[in-house]
N, C-alpha and C positions, 0 to 999 in steps of 0.2 A: 621412825617418824615419817607421817605421810606429807607430801609436798603437792601443791595444787597450784596452778595458775591458769587463768583461762580468759581469753579476750575475744569478745565477738565484735564484727563489724559488717555492716549492711552495705553491699555495694552492688548495683546493678540488680536488685532482687535476688541477690546471692548471699547467703551467710557465710562469712569466713570464720571458722573457728582457729584462732591463730595458734593458740597453746593449749594443749589439754593434756596435763600430766598427774597421773595418779599413780602410786607406787601400789602395786596390787598385792604383793607378798611380803611386804614389810612387817615389823613386829607389831601385832596388834592383839595382846593378851586377851582383853576384855571384849574384844569385837564391837565395840562402840560404834566405829565408822564404817559398816558393812555397806555395800551397794553404792559407794560414791560415784563409780564410774558410770553404773546404769543412769543415776540421777543427773549427772553432768551432760549425758547424751540427750535425756529427756528433756534438760533445760534448753539446749540448743535447738530441739524440736520444737518446744514450746515457742522459743524466741522466734524460730522461722515462721511458725503460724501467725503470731502477733504482726509479724513485719510482712506479710503476704506472699510469703514462699511457700505456702500451702503443707509446712511440716518438713520439706524436704531439706536434707542437709548432708554433707560429705565430710570425710576427713582422711588424713593419712596417718595410717596405723605404724607402729612398730611391728617388725616381722613377729615378735612374740605373742602379740595381742590380737592378731588377726582373728584367730579362733574366738576371741572374747566377743568381738564385734559381730561375728558371724553367728552367734549362738542364738538358740531358739529364743529366749528372752529379749535379745536387742534386736535380731533380725536383719542386720545390715549385710550387704550383698558385695563381695569383692567385685571390681570393675572388671578384671580378667584375671585368669590364673598367674599367680606370681606378683600380681600389682599389690602395692600397700593401700592403694585408695578404695575406701570403704564407702558405699552408698546407702543412705536411708532413704527410700523414696517416700512418696507422700503419705499412702496407708501406713507404713510402719511407724513414720514419723508422728502422724496424728494418733496413733494407737499409743506410742510411747508418751507423748504429751497428756493425753487423756487418762492414761494409768498412773502417771507420776504429779500430775499438775491436775487434779479433778475440778478444781476450783476455776480452772481456765487461765486466767491472767497471772503473770508474773508481777509481783509487787516488790518494787526496788527499794532498799533502805538507803537512806541518805545518810 
């Protein structure tokens, strides 16, 4: 079973993604829910764009997921060697938002 909880807050032009948890290697026989982690990062990037932060986000990764966030598809950069802080600069964030949210705006459901 995959579990997910995410919370975004806007403070002083910085998006804080409080909790982002996706079980990457859980049982998923039918592969119905592939790409959830990438889509959630793209969602945070789109949210950043919509709130004047130019697509920039950062997150604190678990040690075992650092390579996932640094992958060619996502393009995050490690703050420094050994750090868990992953930074998605403006061009990377804008690329992810454009790819995964081609219509631009997030439409929240009530």
